[in-house]
C-alpha positions as CSV (number, residue, x, y, z in Angstrom):
1,M,-7.2,-61.5,-3.7
2,L,-5.1,-58.8,-5.3
3,L,-3.0,-56.5,-3.0
4,V,-2.0,-53.1,-4.9
5,I,0.7,-50.6,-3.8
6,D,0.7,-47.1,-5.0
7,A,4.1,-45.5,-3.7
8,G,3.8,-41.4,-4.7
9,N,6.0,-38.6,-3.2
10,T,4.0,-38.2,0.0
11,N,2.2,-41.4,0.6
12,V,1.9,-44.9,0.0
13,V,-1.1,-46.3,-0.4
14,A,-1.9,-50.3,-0.4
15,A,-5.5,-51.7,-0.7
16,V,-7.1,-55.1,-1.3
17,H,-9.5,-55.7,-4.2
18,D,-11.5,-59.1,-3.8
19,G,-12.5,-59.0,-7.3
20,A,-16.0,-57.4,-6.7
21,E,-14.9,-54.3,-4.0
22,W,-12.1,-52.8,-2.1
23,R,-11.7,-54.8,1.1
24,G,-9.5,-52.3,2.7
25,I,-7.4,-49.1,1.5
26,W,-4.6,-47.9,3.9
27,R,-2.1,-45.0,4.0
28,I,1.4,-44.1,5.0
29,A,4.0,-41.4,4.6
30,T,6.7,-42.4,2.2
31,E,10.0,-42.9,3.4
32,P,12.2,-44.3,0.5
33,E,14.2,-46.3,2.9
34,R,11.4,-48.0,4.9
35,T,12.2,-51.5,4.8
36,S,9.9,-54.5,3.7
37,D,9.7,-55.8,7.4
38,E,8.6,-52.4,8.3
39,Y,6.1,-52.3,5.9
40,A,5.0,-55.7,7.0
41,V,4.6,-54.5,10.7
42,W,2.2,-51.8,9.4
43,L,0.1,-53.8,6.7
44,L,-0.5,-57.0,8.5
45,A,-1.8,-55.2,11.2
46,L,-4.1,-53.5,9.1
47,L,-5.1,-56.7,7.4
48,G,-5.7,-58.2,10.6
49,H,-8.2,-55.5,11.2
50,A,-10.1,-56.1,8.2
51,R,-10.2,-59.9,8.9
52,L,-7.7,-60.8,6.4
53,K,-4.7,-62.9,6.3
54,P,-1.4,-62.9,4.3
55,A,-2.6,-66.1,2.6
56,D,-5.7,-64.4,1.2
57,I,-3.1,-62.4,-1.2
58,G,-2.9,-64.3,-4.6
59,A,-1.4,-61.5,-6.6
60,A,0.2,-57.8,-6.4
61,A,0.8,-54.8,-8.6
62,I,3.0,-51.9,-7.4
63,G,2.8,-48.7,-8.9
64,T,5.9,-46.3,-7.6
65,V,7.5,-42.7,-8.8
66,V,9.7,-43.2,-5.9
67,P,12.7,-45.8,-7.3
68,N,14.3,-45.9,-4.1
69,A,11.1,-47.4,-2.5
70,L,10.5,-50.3,-5.1
71,Y,13.2,-52.5,-3.8
72,H,11.4,-53.0,-0.3
73,L,7.8,-53.1,-1.6
74,R,9.1,-56.1,-4.0
75,R,10.7,-57.6,-1.1
76,L,7.1,-57.0,1.1
77,C,5.3,-58.8,-1.4
78,R,7.9,-61.5,-2.3
79,D,8.8,-62.3,1.4
80,W,5.5,-61.6,3.2
81,F,2.7,-62.5,0.6
82,S,4.7,-65.0,-1.6
83,V,3.8,-63.2,-4.6
84,E,5.9,-61.8,-7.5
85,P,4.3,-58.4,-8.1
86,L,3.6,-56.8,-11.1
87,V,5.5,-53.2,-11.1
88,A,3.9,-50.6,-13.8
89,W,6.0,-49.2,-16.3
90,A,5.6,-48.3,-19.9
91,G,6.6,-51.3,-21.3
92,L,3.7,-53.5,-20.1
93,D,0.4,-54.5,-22.1
94,W,-1.7,-51.0,-21.5
95,G,-4.2,-51.7,-23.8
96,F,-3.6,-48.2,-25.4
97,A,-1.1,-46.4,-27.4
98,I,1.3,-44.2,-25.4
99,R,1.8,-41.1,-28.0
100,V,4.4,-39.1,-26.5
101,D,7.8,-38.7,-27.5
102,N,9.5,-40.8,-25.1
103,P,7.0,-43.4,-23.3
104,G,9.7,-44.6,-20.7
105,E,9.6,-40.7,-18.9
106,V,5.9,-41.1,-18.5
107,G,5.3,-41.7,-14.4
108,A,3.6,-44.8,-13.7
109,D,0.7,-42.9,-11.7
110,R,-0.4,-40.9,-14.9
111,L,-0.2,-44.1,-17.1
112,L,-2.6,-45.7,-14.4
113,N,-5.0,-43.0,-14.2
114,A,-5.3,-42.6,-18.2
115,L,-6.3,-46.6,-18.1
116,A,-8.5,-46.2,-14.9
117,A,-10.2,-43.1,-16.3
118,H,-11.1,-44.5,-20.0
119,Q,-12.1,-48.1,-18.7
120,L,-14.5,-46.6,-16.1
121,Y,-15.7,-43.3,-17.7
122,G,-14.8,-43.4,-21.5
123,G,-13.0,-41.2,-23.5
124,P,-11.9,-38.7,-24.6
125,L,-11.1,-37.0,-21.2
126,M,-8.6,-35.1,-19.2
127,V,-7.6,-36.3,-15.9
128,I,-6.2,-33.8,-13.2
129,D,-4.5,-35.4,-9.9
130,F,-3.8,-33.0,-7.3
131,G,-0.9,-35.0,-5.7
132,T,2.9,-33.5,-4.9
133,A,2.7,-32.6,-8.4
134,T,-0.4,-31.2,-9.8
135,T,-0.7,-33.4,-13.4
136,F,-2.9,-33.0,-16.3
137,D,-3.2,-35.8,-18.7
138,V,-5.3,-36.1,-22.0
139,V,-6.7,-39.5,-23.0
140,D,-8.5,-39.9,-26.6
141,A,-11.6,-41.7,-27.4
142,D,-9.7,-44.9,-27.8
143,G,-7.7,-44.6,-24.7
144,G,-4.8,-43.3,-26.3
145,Y,-2.4,-41.1,-24.0
146,H,-1.3,-37.9,-25.4
147,G,0.5,-36.4,-22.8
148,G,-0.2,-33.4,-20.5
149,V,1.0,-30.8,-17.7
150,I,3.1,-31.0,-14.6
151,A,2.8,-28.0,-12.5
152,P,4.1,-27.6,-8.7
153,G,1.5,-29.2,-6.3
154,I,-0.2,-27.1,-3.6
155,N,1.6,-28.4,-0.8
156,L,5.2,-27.5,-2.5
157,S,3.9,-24.3,-3.3
158,I,3.0,-23.3,0.4
159,E,6.3,-24.8,1.6
160,A,8.4,-23.0,-1.1
161,L,6.3,-19.7,-0.2
162,H,7.3,-20.5,3.5
163,R,10.6,-21.2,3.4
164,A,11.5,-18.3,0.7
165,A,9.6,-15.6,2.7
166,A,11.1,-14.9,5.9
167,Q,8.1,-13.2,7.2
168,L,5.3,-15.6,6.0
169,P,4.1,-18.3,8.0
170,R,3.7,-22.1,7.1
171,I,-0.2,-22.4,6.5
172,G,-3.1,-25.1,5.9
173,I,-4.9,-25.5,3.0
174,G,-8.6,-24.4,3.2
175,R,-11.1,-22.4,1.0
176,P,-11.2,-18.6,2.4
177,Q,-14.3,-17.2,2.8
178,S,-13.2,-14.2,0.5
179,V,-10.7,-13.4,-2.0
180,I,-9.2,-10.4,-0.5
181,G,-7.5,-11.8,2.8
182,R,-7.5,-8.7,5.4
183,S,-4.5,-10.3,7.4
184,T,-1.3,-12.5,6.1
185,V,-2.8,-15.6,6.6
186,P,-6.2,-15.4,4.6
187,A,-4.3,-13.4,1.9
188,M,-1.7,-16.4,1.7
189,Q,-4.7,-18.9,1.5
190,S,-6.5,-17.0,-0.9
191,G,-3.3,-17.1,-3.1
192,I,-2.9,-20.7,-2.7
193,Y,-6.4,-21.4,-2.9
194,W,-7.8,-19.1,-5.6
195,G,-4.6,-19.3,-7.4
196,Y,-4.8,-23.0,-7.8
197,V,-8.3,-22.7,-9.0
198,G,-7.1,-20.2,-11.9
199,L,-4.5,-22.8,-12.7
200,V,-6.9,-25.4,-13.0
201,E,-9.5,-23.3,-15.1
202,G,-6.7,-22.0,-17.4
203,L,-5.2,-24.9,-18.3
204,V,-8.3,-26.9,-18.7
205,S,-9.8,-24.3,-21.1
206,R,-6.3,-24.1,-23.0
207,I,-5.7,-27.9,-23.3
208,R,-9.4,-28.1,-24.4
209,A,-8.7,-25.5,-27.2
210,E,-5.7,-27.3,-28.2
211,F,-7.2,-30.9,-28.6
212,P,-9.2,-31.3,-31.5
213,T,-12.4,-33.1,-29.5
214,P,-14.3,-32.1,-26.6
215,L,-12.7,-33.8,-23.1
216,K,-14.9,-34.6,-20.0
217,V,-12.6,-33.4,-16.6
218,L,-12.0,-36.0,-14.1
219,A,-10.1,-35.2,-11.0
220,T,-8.5,-37.5,-8.4
221,G,-5.9,-37.2,-5.3
222,G,-6.5,-36.0,-2.0
223,L,-7.3,-32.6,-2.7
224,A,-9.2,-33.0,-5.7
225,P,-12.7,-32.8,-3.5
226,L,-11.7,-29.3,-2.1
227,F,-10.8,-27.6,-5.5
228,A,-13.6,-29.3,-7.5
229,E,-16.1,-27.4,-5.4
230,A,-15.1,-23.9,-6.5
231,T,-14.9,-24.8,-10.0
232,S,-17.7,-26.5,-12.7
233,L,-15.1,-27.6,-15.0
234,I,-14.0,-30.7,-12.8
235,E,-17.1,-32.7,-13.4
236,R,-16.2,-35.9,-11.7
237,V,-14.1,-36.8,-8.5
238,D,-12.5,-40.4,-8.3
239,L,-10.2,-40.7,-5.2
240,E,-8.9,-44.5,-5.9
241,L,-8.8,-44.3,-9.6
242,T,-4.6,-44.8,-9.6
243,L,-6.0,-48.0,-7.5
244,H,-8.5,-48.7,-10.0
245,G,-5.6,-48.6,-12.6
246,L,-3.2,-51.0,-11.0
247,R,-6.3,-53.5,-10.6
248,L,-6.6,-53.0,-14.2
249,L,-3.2,-53.3,-15.3
250,A,-2.9,-56.5,-13.0
251,A,-5.8,-58.2,-14.8
252,R,-4.1,-57.4,-18.3
253,N,-0.6,-58.5,-16.9
254,P,-1.2,-61.5,-14.5
255,R,1.8,-62.8,-12.5
256,R,2.2,-66.3,-10.9
257,A,2.5,-66.8,-7.5
258,I,6.0,-67.7,-6.2
259,H,6.9,-70.8,-3.8
260,R,9.6,-69.2,-1.5
261,G,10.7,-67.1,1.1
262,R,8.9,-67.2,4.2
263,M,6.1,-69.2,3.6
264,H,5.0,-69.8,7.0
265,R,4.2,-66.1,7.1
266,R,1.4,-66.8,4.7
267,D,-0.8,-68.9,6.7
268,G,-1.3,-66.0,8.9
269,E,-1.0,-68.2,12.2
């Protein structure tokens, strides 16, 4: 089975795929200094609930935009599962051209989304990822990655609004019943929600106008369903898109198992 780990700025997501389906998908808050043993306590307990053992894991793949977390996640794979993890970066075999000025600058999550989106849904298309940042990425008919747009994420905008304006409270994210807010909190919720809907619709329209062929629009990220219900421009939502990207990348770039470290922890007994 394959263990994939997607380490973002907000959450670390771990999942196990048995070749046919996901056997479990689990999330934990991102703490860059969390140790491999701390990750193991969390993950092994969840594997047990899914009736899986460390010995069931034969390969691993990591995608991260948090460099400080990579060392500990590598140690997790090596010491607790005895596998050498594949780490997603631009120099691997992606199966498509990365048509940007500096491929090494592109976040692994954006390339993983592009890989999965093209393989699962075909191109040309645009992927919107509602994460810590809201990203828009363009993939052509052959799967080639053409770059895109990076905007502040919804939660970042809410936090910035709260911090910069002394009288404005911290709010949650939700779809307001009306655009015009009749008190402070509904007015803020409207500005965040409908403001981001406007951002999405405006950027999708401008990207489509600039790209030479029509683009389908796919969304991912935890908040994707909330915003997809407000605009017809988002045609499909896939919350596991990045995980599928790791799965597909691992299949293209196999890594061998290692036979050292805490081997007694692999048998799960």
